[in-house]
C-alpha positions in Angstrom: -2.9 -0.8 -5.2 -1.7 -3.5 -7.5 -4.8 -5.6 -6.8 -7.1 -2.6 -7.4 -5.4 -1.7 -10.7 -5.6 -5.3 -11.8 -9.3 -5.5 -10.9 -10.1 -2.3 -12.7 -8.2 -3.5 -15.8 -10.0 -6.8 -15.6 -13.4 -5.1 -15.4 -12.8 -2.6 -18.1 -11.2 -5.0 -20.6 -13.9 -7.6 -19.9 -16.7 -5.1 -20.8 -14.9 -4.0 -23.9 -14.3 -7.6 -25.0 -17.9 -8.5 -24.4 -19.0 -5.5 -26.3 -17.1 -6.8 -29.4 -17.5 -10.5 -28.7 -21.3 -10.7 -28.6 -21.9 -8.9 -32.0 -19.1 -10.9 -33.6 -20.6 -14.1 -32.4 -24.0 -13.2 -33.9 -22.3 -12.2 -37.1 -20.4 -15.5 -37.3 -23.7 -17.4 -36.9 -25.4 -15.3 -39.5 -22.6 -15.9 -42.0 -22.8 -19.6 -41.4 -26.5 -19.6 -42.1 -26.1 -17.5 -45.2 -23.3 -19.8 -46.5 -25.5 -22.9 -46.1 -28.5 -21.3 -47.7 -26.4 -19.9 -50.6 -25.1 -23.4 -51.2 -28.7 -24.7 -51.3 -29.8 -22.0 -53.8 -26.9 -22.9 -56.1 -27.7 -26.6 -56.0 -31.4 -25.8 -56.8 -30.5 -23.5 -59.6 -28.2 -26.1 -61.1 -31.3 -28.3 -61.8 -33.1 -25.7 -63.7 -31.5 -26.4 -67.2 -32.2 -30.1 -66.7 -35.9 -29.5 -66.1 -36.1 -27.1 -69.0 -34.8 -29.9 -71.3 -36.8 -32.8 -69.9 -39.1 -33.7 -67.0 -38.4 -37.4 -67.3 -38.2 -38.8 -63.7 -35.3 -41.1 -64.5 -33.3 -38.3 -66.0 -34.2 -36.0 -63.2 -33.1 -38.5 -60.6 -29.7 -38.9 -62.3 -29.3 -35.1 -62.2 -30.2 -35.1 -58.5 -27.5 -37.7 -57.8 -25.0 -35.7 -59.8 -25.9 -32.4 -58.1 -25.4 -33.8 -54.6 -27.1 -32.3 -51.5 -30.5 -33.1 -50.2 -32.6 -32.2 -53.2 -36.1 -33.1 -54.4 -38.1 -32.2 -57.5 -41.8 -31.7 -57.6 -42.8 -32.5 -61.3 -45.7 -30.7 -63.1 -47.8 -33.8 -63.2 -47.6 -34.3 -59.4 -44.8 -36.7 -59.3 -41.9 -36.3 -56.9 -38.3 -37.3 -57.2 -36.2 -37.3 -54.0 -37.0 -36.8 -50.3 -39.6 -34.1 -49.7 -39.3 -31.8 -46.6 -41.4 -28.8 -47.7 -45.0 -28.6 -46.5 -47.9 -28.6 -49.0 -48.6 -24.9 -48.2 -45.0 -23.9 -49.0 -45.1 -26.0 -52.2 -48.4 -24.4 -53.3 -47.1 -20.9 -52.6 -44.0 -21.6 -54.8 -46.2 -22.9 -57.7 -48.8 -20.1 -57.5 -46.5 -17.2 -57.0 -43.7 -18.4 -59.2 -41.1 -16.9 -56.8 -38.2 -18.6 -55.1 -38.1 -18.4 -51.3 -36.7 -20.1 -48.2 -39.0 -21.5 -45.6 -38.7 -23.1 -42.2 -39.3 -26.8 -41.5 -39.1 -28.7 -38.2 -35.5 -29.9 -38.6 -34.0 -27.1 -40.8 -34.8 -24.9 -43.8 -36.0 -25.6 -47.3 -35.3 -23.5 -50.4 -38.0 -23.8 -53.1 -37.1 -22.8 -56.7 -40.0 -22.9 -59.2 -39.2 -23.7 -62.8 -41.8 -22.8 -65.5 -41.8 -25.5 -68.2 -44.7 -24.3 -70.3 -48.3 -23.1 -69.9 -49.6 -24.3 -66.5 -46.6 -26.5 -66.2 -44.5 -25.6 -63.2 -41.9 -27.8 -61.6 -40.5 -26.9 -58.1 -36.9 -27.8 -57.0 -36.6 -28.2 -53.2 -33.2 -27.9 -51.5 -33.2 -29.0 -47.8 -30.6 -27.5 -45.3 -30.4 -29.4 -42.0 -30.1 -27.5 -38.7 -26.5 -28.8 -38.3 -25.5 -27.3 -41.6 -26.8 -23.9 -40.5 -24.4 -23.8 -37.6 -21.4 -25.6 -39.1 -18.1 -24.3 -37.8 -19.9 -21.8 -35.6 -18.7 -23.3 -32.3 -15.0 -23.4 -33.3 -15.3 -19.8 -34.4 -16.9 -18.8 -31.1 -14.2 -20.7 -29.1 -11.5 -18.9 -31.2 -13.1 -15.5 -30.5 -13.4 -16.4 -26.8 -9.7 -17.4 -26.6 -8.7 -14.1 -28.2 -10.9 -12.2 -25.8 -9.5 -14.0 -22.7 -5.9 -13.5 -24.0 -6.5 -9.8 -24.3 -8.1 -9.6 -20.8 -5.2 -11.5 -19.3 -2.6 -9.4 -21.2 -4.3 -6.2 -20.0 -4.3 -7.4 -16.4 -0.7 -8.4 -16.6 0.2 -5.0 -18.0 -1.8 -3.2 -15.2 -0.1 -5.4 -12.6 3.3 -4.5 -13.9 2.4 -0.8 -13.9 0.9 -1.2 -10.4 4.1 -2.9 -9.2 6.1 0.1 -10.5 3.9 2.5 -8.6 3.9 0.4 -5.5 7.7 0.0 -5.4 8.1 3.8 -5.7 5.4 4.4 -3.0 7.0 1.9 -0.6 10.4 3.4 -1.1 9.0 6.9 -0.3 7.1 5.5 2.8 10.3 3.7 3.9 12.3 6.9 3.7 9.6 8.7 5.7 9.7 6.0 8.4 13.5 6.3 8.6 13.2 10.0 9.0 10.6 9.5 11.7 13.1 7.3 13.6 15.7 10.0 13.5 17.8 8.9 10.5 18.4 12.4 9.0 20.5 11.0 6.2 17.5 9.0 4.8 17.0 9.7 1.1 15.0 8.0 -1.6 15.7 7.4 -5.3 12.8 9.1 -7.2 11.2 6.4 -9.4 7.8 5.6 -10.8 5.3 7.9 -12.5 6.1 11.6 -12.9 4.0 12.5 -9.8 5.9 10.1 -7.6 9.2 11.2 -9.0 8.2 14.8 -8.0 7.2 13.6 -4.6 10.5 11.7 -4.1 12.4 14.8 -5.2 10.4 17.0 -2.8 11.0 14.5 0.0 14.8 14.6 -0.6 14.7 18.4 -0.6 12.7 18.4 2.6 15.2 16.0 4.3 18.1 18.2 3.2 16.4 21.2 4.6 15.7 19.4 7.9 19.3 18.4 8.1 20.4 22.0 7.6 18.0 23.3 10.2 19.2 20.6 12.7 22.8 21.4 12.0 22.1 25.1 12.5 20.3 24.4 15.7 23.2 22.2 17.1 25.6 24.9 16.0 23.7 27.6 17.9 23.5 25.3 20.9 27.2 24.7 20.8 27.9 28.5 20.5 25.6 29.4 23.4 27.1 26.7 25.6 30.5 28.0 24.7 29.6 31.5 25.7 28.8 30.2 29.2 32.4 29.4 29.8 33.3 33.0 30.5 31.0 33.5 33.5 31.6 29.9 34.6 35.4 30.6 34.7 34.7 33.7 36.8 32.4 31.8 39.1 35.0 29.0 39.5 37.7 31.6 40.4 35.5 33.3 42.9 34.7 29.9 44.5 38.4 29.3 45.1 38.4 32.3 47.4 35.7 31.0 49.7 37.9 29.0 52.0 37.9 25.4 53.1 34.7 25.0 55.1 32.1 22.3 54.0 29.8 24.9 52.5 32.5 26.3 50.3 33.5 22.8 49.2 30.0 22.1 48.1 29.9 25.3 46.1 33.2 24.4 44.4 31.9 20.9 43.6 28.7 22.3 42.2 30.7 24.8 40.0 33.0 22.0 38.8 30.0 19.8 38.1 28.3 22.6 36.1 31.5 23.2 34.1 31.7 19.5 33.3 28.1 19.6 32.2 28.6 22.6 29.9 31.7 20.9 28.4 29.7 17.8 27.9 26.9 19.8 26.3 29.4 21.4 23.8 30.9 18.0 23.0 27.5 16.4 22.5 26.3 19.3 20.2 29.5 18.9 18.2 29.1 15.2 18.1 25.6 15.6 16.8 27.0 17.8 14.0 29.8 15.5 13.1 27.6 12.4 13.3 24.1 13.2 12.1 23.2 9.5 12.0 23.9 9.0 15.6 20.3 9.3 16.8 20.5 6.4 19.2 22.0 5.5 22.5 22.1 2.8 25.2 19.4 3.9 27.8 21.0 1.7 30.5 24.4 3.4 30.1 22.8 6.9 30.2 20.9 6.0 33.3 24.1 4.7 35.0 26.0 7.8 34.0 23.4 10.2 35.3 23.1 8.4 38.6 26.9 8.7 39.0 26.5 12.5 38.5 23.6 13.0 40.8 24.8 10.6 43.5 27.4 13.1 44.8 24.7 15.6 45.5 22.4 12.9 46.9 25.1 11.8 49.3 25.7 15.4 50.5 21.9 15.8 51.2 21.8 12.4 52.9 19.4 11.0 50.4 19.2 7.2 50.1 19.0 6.1 46.5 18.9 2.8 44.6 19.4 1.8 41.0 17.9 -1.4 39.5 17.7 -3.1 36.1 20.5 -1.1 34.4 22.8 -4.1 33.9 21.5 -5.0 30.4 21.8 -2.7 27.4 18.6 -1.2 25.9 19.2 0.8 22.7 16.5 3.5 21.9 16.1 5.9 19.0 17.2 8.9 21.0 20.4 10.8 21.2 22.4 10.5 24.4 22.1 14.2 25.0 18.3 14.2 24.8 17.9 11.2 27.1 20.4 12.7 29.6 18.5 16.0 29.5 15.2 14.1 30.2 16.8 12.2 33.1 18.3 15.4 34.5 15.0 17.3 34.5 13.2 14.5 36.3 16.0 13.8 38.9 16.5 17.6 39.3 12.8 17.8 40.2 13.4 15.3 43.0 16.2 17.4 44.5 14.4 20.7 43.9 10.9 19.8 45.1 11.5 17.4 48.0 13.2 18.1 51.4 16.8 16.9 52.0 16.9 13.3 53.2 14.1 12.1 51.0 15.3 9.1 49.1 14.6 8.0 45.5 14.8 4.9 43.3 15.7 4.6 39.6 14.7 1.4 37.9 14.9 0.1 34.3 12.3 -2.4 33.2 12.9 -4.3 29.9 9.8 -5.2 27.8 9.4 -6.9 24.4 9.4 -3.8 22.3 10.1 -1.0 24.8 12.0 -0.1 27.9 10.6 1.8 30.9 12.7 4.1 33.1 11.0 4.7 36.4 12.1 7.5 38.8 10.3 7.4 42.1 10.8 9.4 45.3 9.3 9.1 48.8 8.5 12.8 49.1 5.1 14.5 49.4 4.2 14.0 45.7 2.6 16.3 43.2 -0.8 17.6 44.2 -2.1 18.4 40.7 -0.7 15.8 38.3 -2.7 17.1 35.3 -1.2 20.6 35.5 2.3 19.2 36.1 2.3 17.9 32.6 1.1 21.1 31.1 3.9 23.0 29.4 4.9 26.1 31.3 2.8 25.3 34.3 4.5 25.0 37.7 3.3 25.4 41.3 6.9 25.6 42.7 8.2 28.7 41.0 10.1 26.9 38.2 9.7 27.3 34.4 7.4 24.4 34.1 9.3 23.0 31.1 11.1 20.1 32.7 8.5 17.4 32.4 7.5 18.7 29.0 11.1 18.2 27.9 11.0 14.6 29.2 7.6 14.0 27.6 8.8 15.2 24.2 11.9 13.0 24.4 9.8 9.9 25.2 7.2 10.7 22.5 10.0 11.2 19.8 10.7 7.5 20.1 7.0 6.5 19.9 6.7 6.1 23.6 5.1 8.2 26.4 5.5 9.9 29.8 3.4 8.9 32.7 3.3 10.7 36.0 1.5 9.3 39.0 1.9 8.5 42.7 4.1 5.5 43.4 4.3 2.9 46.1 6.9 5.0 48.1 4.3 7.6 48.6 5.8 10.3 46.4 5.9 11.1 42.7 6.6 8.4 40.2 7.7 9.3 36.7 7.7 6.6 34.0 9.6 7.2 30.7 8.4 4.7 28.2 10.9 4.5 25.3 10.5 2.3 22.2 13.4 0.0 21.5 15.2 -0.1 18.2 14.1 -3.2 16.1 17.4 -4.9 16.1 17.5 -4.8 19.9 13.9 -5.8 20.7 13.4 -8.7 23.1 
């Protein structure tokens, strides 16, 4: 923008400067010519009293020397005093018409002034003006005018650049605030600066960010309240599970109830943590993967599923809350347990790339027949809600990544969560 404003200012000011500079240059040249010709006329007129008194060549020659300039006198008897530049036609016109005029000669101009000395006696005073005299001081004047024009153009470009810099700084600050909001920094705000329009835009951005923060806080509050309401039926379910006895089936039910209760408690704590720390929109993907595998490993062992975890030793921070990433992991791992027979194994791997991390969850089950419909929100061929993979997809896309579902080397479904790394943790 700064460059565009500077170029526009350069073009407009240059045209305005040229519009004034060209006529002024012509006026300066015209004034120089008129000044030289006026001087010649005055010199010629100064000889008129001398010729009226006497036409003696010696006296006239002295008068020419005293008058200065390049003068010549054509006497009535045909004699000439001084250097002649006028042509015979010009001299004859001056004698016959009796009028003073200025004519052009090869190397300048001549001014012819007729002086009537008596009947049929006319002397002509000739004042020669060389070409150099006609343009004296014109070039310095043109250079001065050009310097003023260039200075004005440069000053206008400088002012436009300063104004453009002000607009660019305000625009960049607004764009930076929008990028920070995009990355999940809900506390991002901008200082409204620049032209009135950008000040209004900055104020609108801050009001929008405040409103988004309020909506997010209300959403987390509702989530915490709803989760808290689950405690009552969970408590009743836990009490009922205690009466089932000590057989292996009853133990599994009690473990599942306890695990569900832990998850609800974690959900409440996570929602409260999001409310208390609105800037905490980041987590260590490797840590979340390890934690979710610890949770699901108990059920996997009960169902005799062989599982393996690879690549989760090194931290990988992503712009996603721990709760959202855990939810995405749970829906994908839950699909493995829900849609594959007991005994089917699975692998969870974490692959580190330069600017992103890939979480791969792969099983050795029968796989998904229609991969395209599996990614369609609300679509399910197994009697579920069809929202699980969509939740995982939205979590991945919120970081600038993506979700890929295909068939893996183990023969079953392979789900790849591609998450963008935070800049300070890239590489």
